[in-house]
N, C-alpha and C positions, 0 to 999 in steps of 0.2 A: 515423751519423749522417747525418740527413735534408742532401737536396742543396740547396746555395745557388744564390739570382739572380740573376745578376754586377751588377746594379743594381737602382735602385727599382721593387719591380713595378708597373707601371700600367695601365692596361684601354686606351688608345691605345698601349701597344705593341705588336706586330703578334706576334713570337715571344710574348708572356708569354699574347696571345690565344688564340693557336693552341694553348699547351698547355695554358690553362685551358677549353677549347671541348675537348679532348682528354679532360681528367681529368674532366669530368663526363661524359662519355662511357660510361666507362666506369664512372661512379658511376651512370649511369640503367644499363647493362650488369646489374651488381654486383645494383643493387636488382631487375630484374625477372627476375634470377635467382633468388633466394632467395624474394622475393611470391609467383611462380610457382610453383615446388619446395613452399613449403609449401600453396598454395593445390589442387595436384593430388592432393598426399597425400589433405587433407581429402576430395577427390574419389572418388580411390577407397576411402576408409571409406564414404563415404554418399553417392552420386553425384545422389541425390536432392533433399539438403538443397545441393550447392553446384552446384546444373545446368548455371552461367549460365559456369563456369569456361572454358571452350573458346571463348567469344566473348570475355572477356576479355584472354583470353591471344592470341587473333587481334589485337587491339585495341592492344594495347601493344607486341606485336611489328610491327606496322605502323608506331608511331609510333618506336622502336627504333630500324628501318630507316628513316623520314623521318630522324630524326635523325641518321643516321650517312651520308645521302648529302650531306644540308646540309655536315656538318663536313668531311669526308673529299672533297667534288666543288664544293658552292657558293659554302662562304666564301670571302673574297675575304680573305688575309694579310697583299696588300700594305702597304707605310708609304705613310702618306697626309699629308700637307703641313697642318697645321692654318692652319685657317683667319685672318685678323688679326685679326675678332670673339671667336674664341677663347684667343686667342693673349694677346692685349690682357687677357681675362675671368680668365685663370690668371695674369696679371702684379697681379694686382687697382689698373689703370691705368684701367678703367670709372669 
């Protein structure tokens, strides 16, 4: 049975944003592993054909580390008060 979110999921909900960002990070990691393992397999078969694989892996791992630093150290998931302008726009009063 899939997990259920106890309330309507919106991007303004800090807990939902945190979960969504971490799930995106997990998908990013899975894609990194899947694509790079295939590329390294081809690189081992014929290094001259895909000679750029080490650089590609280095750039992607650097991006993955940067993504992780942002998610786990920089991102602010504290609840923020809505401004009066966005509050009235959500209710259709504008």
